[in-house]
N, C-alpha and C positions, 0 to 999 in steps of 0.2 A: 198169585204173589201179591199183585197191586192192590189186593183188598185190604180193608183196615184190620189188622191183626198184629199181634205181638211177635217181633221178628224172632225171638228165642223159642216161641211155642208154635208158631204157624207152621202148618204142614199142607202142602198141595194136595188136592183131592186126588191126584194121580197116585200120590204116595200112599193113599189108603186103598185104592181100587186094585193096584198091581198085586199086593199080597193076597187080596181076596180072590183074584182070578187064578191064582195058583191052586186054589182048592177046586177048581173046575172038575177035576177027576171024581171027586166026592159029591158034588151037587149037580143036579140036572140042569144043563145049561138052558133048558127051556123055561126054567124058573127064574132066570136072571135077566136083568136088564141094566144098561148102562146109559146115562144121560150126562151131557156136558153141562155143568152148572152155569157156564158162561152165557148159555142160550136162555136162561131164565131172566136175564136182565134186558132192559130196554123195552122194546114193544113186543116181546115174545112170551109174556105171561100166560096169555090165553092158550097158545100152542102147547106151552110147556105142561101146563095143568091138564089140558085135554089128553095129552100123550100119556101122562101118568094114568090118568083114568082109563084110557083105553088098554094100556099095558096090563092094568089089574083086571080088566074084563076078558082077557084073552087067556085060556081058551073057554072060559065059563060062559060068556055071552056071544062071543065072536071067535071065528077061527083064526083071525090074524089082526095085526094092526091096521092095515089097509081097509079092511072091512069095517072095523070100528070107525075110522075117520070117515069113510064114505057115508055111513050111517047117520053121523052127526049127533046122536043122542047124548054123547059123552062131552060134547063141546061146551066150553065155558067162555063167558064174556066178563072179564075183570075190569070194572070201571075205574077202580081206585087202587092205587098201590101204597102200601105203608112199607117203609124200610126202617131198619134198625141197625146201628153201627155198634158193634160189640167192643170196640176198642176207642181209646180216647184220641189217638193220632193215627196218621197214615204211616206206614214203613218208609223210612228214607231210602233213596236210590242206592246207596252203598250197600245196605242190609239187603234189599231186594236182589241185587247182583249176587251177593254172597250166598243167599239161599238157592237162588236159581242156579249158579254154577257149582255149588257144592252138593245139591240134593235134587231139586226139582227137574232140571234137565234129564237126569237119569231116569227118574220115575216117569216123566213125560214120554221119553224115547221108548221105554219098555212098554208103557200102556199102548202107545201107536203101534208098535210091532204086534203086541197081542191082538189088538182089535182089528188089524188088517189081515189077520189069518183068516182063510175062508172058514174054518170051523167055528169061529167066534163073531163073524160079520153080523149074524142076525141078533147077537146080544145088544147092539146099539138100537136105541129106541129113535134116534135122530141122527142124521149125518154129522160126523164131528166136524167142526170148524176150528182146525188146528191153529189157524193164523189169530184166533182170540186169545191164545195163551201167551203168557208173559215170555218174552225172549229178548 
């Protein structure tokens, strides 16, 4: 929510993921992966991209994510980061609060409930850092 986006159009990623997870009965869970976008920012680009590359290689080149990470062949080193801001201004605090209280907190709560269920824990490519969410 604290990202630069239009307050009338912005939707938290959790609000996209929750409806998709409802389709798990029709999609093999082994083919799904969930990553927390907040983990991509800061000094985590290398690990974020490496994890995506490993996830795509399982089960074709590796049996699991751990084996791929240990092998190191999918590791990347990003020396330079380019960022693009899609909006002209940041969302003001009142609009952030309105979005969070009216929508995001419910999407976040449901996503957390789903991803903590034993049958879906393996869908996570990284451990979720819930404290990184806007609250």
